[in-house]
C-alpha positions in Angstrom: -14.1 20.0 0.8 -16.2 19.3 3.5 -16.1 16.3 5.1 -18.5 13.8 5.0 -19.8 10.9 7.6 -18.3 7.9 4.7 -14.4 9.9 4.8 -14.6 10.3 8.6 -15.1 6.3 9.0 -12.5 5.6 5.9 -10.9 7.3 8.2 -10.9 5.9 11.3 -10.6 2.5 9.0 -7.5 3.8 8.1 -6.1 4.7 11.5 -7.2 1.2 13.2 -5.4 -0.8 10.3 -2.4 1.2 10.6 -2.1 0.9 14.9 -3.6 -2.7 14.7 -0.9 -3.7 11.2 2.1 -1.8 14.0 1.0 -4.0 17.2 0.5 -7.1 14.9 4.0 -6.5 13.4 5.9 -8.0 17.1 3.7 -11.0 17.0 4.0 -12.0 13.2 5.5 -15.6 13.6 3.2 -16.6 16.0 0.1 -15.3 14.0 1.9 -17.1 10.8 1.9 -20.2 13.0 -2.0 -19.8 14.2 -3.2 -19.3 10.3 -1.1 -21.5 8.6 -1.8 -24.5 6.8 -0.8 -27.7 8.4 1.6 -29.0 5.8 3.2 -25.5 5.7 6.4 -25.5 7.8 6.7 -23.4 11.3 7.8 -19.6 10.6 11.0 -20.8 12.6 11.4 -23.5 10.3 11.6 -21.1 6.9 14.6 -20.2 5.6 16.4 -16.7 6.5 15.7 -15.3 3.1 11.9 -16.1 3.1 11.5 -14.5 6.7 13.0 -11.3 5.9 11.4 -11.0 2.7 7.8 -12.0 4.9 8.7 -9.0 7.3 9.9 -6.9 4.4 6.3 -7.2 2.3 4.6 -6.7 5.7 6.4 -3.3 6.1 6.0 -2.7 2.8 2.1 -3.0 3.6 2.1 -0.8 6.3 3.8 1.8 4.6 0.7 1.4 1.7 -1.7 1.9 4.6 0.2 4.8 5.7 0.3 6.6 2.4 -3.3 5.6 1.7 -3.7 7.5 4.8 -2.2 10.8 4.3 -3.5 10.8 0.9 -7.1 10.2 2.1 -6.7 12.9 4.7 -4.9 15.5 2.1 -7.5 15.3 -0.5 -10.1 15.7 1.9 -8.8 18.4 4.3 -8.4 20.6 1.4 -7.9 20.5 -1.8 -6.6 17.3 -3.9 -4.1 19.4 -6.8 -1.1 19.6 -3.8 2.3 18.2 -4.6 1.7 16.2 -1.0 -0.7 14.1 -2.7 1.2 13.6 -6.2 4.5 12.4 -3.6 1.6 10.0 -1.7 0.5 8.4 -5.6 4.3 8.0 -6.3 5.1 6.3 -2.8 2.3 4.2 -3.1 2.4 3.1 -6.9 5.9 2.1 -5.9 5.7 0.2 -3.1 2.7 -2.0 -5.0 4.9 -2.3 -8.2 7.9 -3.7 -5.4 5.6 -5.6 -3.7 4.7 -7.4 -6.9 8.2 -7.8 -7.6 8.9 -9.7 -4.7 5.8 -12.1 -5.1 6.2 -12.7 -8.7 10.5 -13.7 -7.3 8.6 -15.9 -4.7 6.0 -17.6 -7.2 8.7 -18.5 -9.0 9.9 -20.5 -6.3 6.6 -21.9 -4.3 4.4 -21.5 -7.5 0.4 -20.9 -5.9 -1.8 -19.8 -7.8 -3.0 -16.9 -5.4 0.7 -15.8 -5.3 0.2 -15.1 -9.0 -3.1 -13.4 -8.7 -1.5 -11.2 -5.9 1.3 -10.0 -8.2 -1.2 -9.1 -10.4 -3.7 -7.2 -8.4 -0.3 -5.3 -6.9 0.7 -4.5 -10.2 -2.7 -2.8 -12.0 -2.8 -1.1 -8.3 1.0 0.1 -9.1 0.1 0.9 -12.8 -3.0 2.6 -11.1 -1.7 4.9 -8.9 1.0 6.1 -11.2 -1.4 7.0 -13.8 -3.5 9.1 -11.1 -0.5 10.5 -9.9 0.0 12.0 -13.4 -3.2 13.2 -13.8 -3.3 15.1 -10.5 0.5 16.2 -12.1 -1.1 17.6 -15.0 -4.2 19.1 -12.7 -2.1 20.6 -11.0 -0.2 22.6 -13.6 -3.6 23.7 -15.3 -4.4 24.8 -12.3 -1.3 27.2 -11.9 -1.8 28.3 -15.0 -5.0 29.5 -14.5 -4.1 30.7 -11.1 -1.3 33.2 -13.0 -3.3 34.3 -15.2 -6.2 35.5 -13.3 
């Protein structure tokens, strides 16, 4: 499949997001304190569990960006009917569901509307990736059957 200009732009955006996200990982406490509301405690004053979960969510988001970058590259470099596409979609679905569960657990302790919205969006994204994975998996089976018959 020939890459379009939009595909190249999206690919560059994913690479930039991954690089910037990885660099920002080392400065998370500083960035957290810089962007927080005035009535929120500093990152160093948060509980150890909160900080661990915060880093875990950030890491999950970086892995999701990496999986999307891998998925996008695979689809536009060759056929989308490959096992690695199914694998990337499955990993993304699991990561989005994990993120949704973490945000729901956080929402029980610190209930905000934004937390519930983020959890809902992550849940819907997880279901969407799972359904897409199943569609691609079925398409691979059909494609293999057609290839064997020909």
